[in-house]
N, C-alpha and C positions, 0 to 999 in steps of 0.2 A: 297439404301442400306448403302454405307460406310457415306454417310454426316448422317443418321438417327442413326447410331452406334454413330458416333463423337457425334452428339447432345447428344445421352444419355450418353457418359462418361463424357461430361462437366458437364449434368445436374446433376448426380452423386455424382461429385470431388463437385462441388460447393454444394450440398446439405450437403455433408460431414463436408465442410469447415466449414460453419455455423450452423451446426445441434444441438452440444452440449452447453447449457448450464445450469445454474439451474432452479428448475422447482418449481412452485408455485401453493397452493391451493386454488380453487375456493369453498366455499358453496360447494354442495355434490359430485364434482369431485375432482380428480389433474389435473393438467397440468403434463405430464411426457415429458422429454427433449428426443431429437432422431433424429431418421435419417427415414424421410418417401423417400422412392424407388416408382414409378409408370413408367408406361410404357405400351405399346400394351396390353401385357399378364401380368402383373405384378403389385400390390400392396403390398407393405408390409412396415411394421415397425419395426425398432431394437430402442428399447432405448438406452439411454447414458450408457455406463458402464458395458454392458452384452453381452452376444455373443445370446442371447436370439430374435429371429426374429418373430414375426406375421403376418400372411398373412391376409389381410383385404379384406372384401367383403360386400360390402353396396350399398345401394340404388345409383344411379350416385348422387342426390343432394347432399348428404354425403360426398362421396369420391373429388367432385369438392371443397368443401371447403378445404378440405385437402392439395389439391393442390395449393388451390389459395393461402392457409396462408403459407405453408412453401416456394414459390415463396417469400412472401413480410419478409421474415424473414432476 
């Protein structure tokens, strides 16, 4: 349990440190820079420079793409 909490904390810290940079628009959608948090029971997104938090609920194939993208930043 303790190692799970430590891992989660380090993951969140890493995402926070690397999460905010400038966004770009591509065609019919816009890229929004922010911080993506995920874990066993949580999947949320907070855009940079806001206090809004969006709970994410989607198909596993889409949420897996978010997880992979956030790890490569």
